[in-house]
C-alpha positions as CSV (number, residue, x, y, z in Angstrom):
1,M,-13.5,8.1,16.2
2,G,-13.8,8.8,12.5
3,Y,-10.1,9.5,12.3
4,I,-9.2,6.2,13.8
5,F,-11.5,4.4,11.3
6,V,-10.0,6.2,8.3
7,F,-6.5,5.5,9.6
8,L,-7.3,1.8,10.0
9,I,-8.7,1.6,6.5
10,G,-5.5,3.1,5.2
11,F,-3.5,0.7,7.3
12,G,-5.4,-2.2,5.9
13,L,-4.9,-1.1,2.3
14,S,-1.2,-0.6,3.0
15,V,-0.8,-4.1,4.4
16,T,-2.7,-5.6,1.5
17,G,-0.6,-3.8,-1.1
18,G,2.6,-4.5,0.7
19,V,1.9,-8.2,1.1
20,T,0.9,-8.5,-2.6
21,I,4.1,-6.8,-3.7
22,I,6.1,-9.2,-1.5
23,A,4.2,-12.2,-2.8
24,Y,4.9,-11.2,-6.4
25,L,8.6,-11.3,-5.6
26,N,8.3,-15.1,-6.0
27,F,8.4,-14.5,-9.7
28,L,12.1,-13.5,-9.5
29,P,13.4,-17.0,-9.0
30,A,11.3,-18.1,-11.9
31,G,13.6,-16.1,-14.2
32,I,12.1,-12.6,-14.7
33,T,14.3,-9.6,-14.3
34,W,13.8,-6.7,-12.0
35,V,12.7,-4.5,-14.8
36,E,10.1,-7.0,-15.9
37,Y,9.0,-7.3,-12.2
38,F,8.4,-3.6,-11.9
39,I,6.5,-3.5,-15.2
40,F,4.4,-6.4,-14.0
41,I,3.5,-4.8,-10.6
42,A,2.8,-1.5,-12.3
43,G,0.0,-3.2,-14.2
44,R,-1.6,-4.8,-11.1
45,V,-4.4,-2.8,-9.4
46,E,-3.8,-4.4,-6.0
47,C,-0.2,-3.1,-5.9
48,Y,-1.5,0.4,-5.9
49,F,-3.1,-0.2,-2.5
50,L,0.2,0.4,-0.7
51,P,0.7,4.0,-1.8
52,L,-3.0,4.7,-1.5
53,G,-3.1,3.4,2.0
54,I,-0.1,5.5,3.0
55,V,-1.7,8.6,1.7
56,I,-5.0,7.8,3.5
57,M,-3.1,7.2,6.8
58,G,-1.2,10.5,6.3
59,L,-4.4,12.4,5.7
60,A,-6.0,10.9,8.8
61,V,-2.9,11.7,11.0
62,F,-2.4,15.2,9.7
63,S,-6.0,16.3,9.7
64,Y,-6.6,15.2,13.3
65,P,-7.4,18.3,15.3
66,N,-5.0,19.2,18.0
67,N,-6.8,20.1,21.3
68,R,-4.0,21.7,23.3
């Protein structure tokens, strides 16, 4: 049960970070370049939730004991 809980926390963080990164894509039509966009999202803490969530999900999946 604990592995599922950790996986769902990672999934939630990934969704939050991914949606935030997609939402910040709305700045591109406002006139910023791709380089400025990546510099901007590199400075935002909530954008780091995507890779953190992926790592947490990976840890939950690969540390699950196999009972064969």
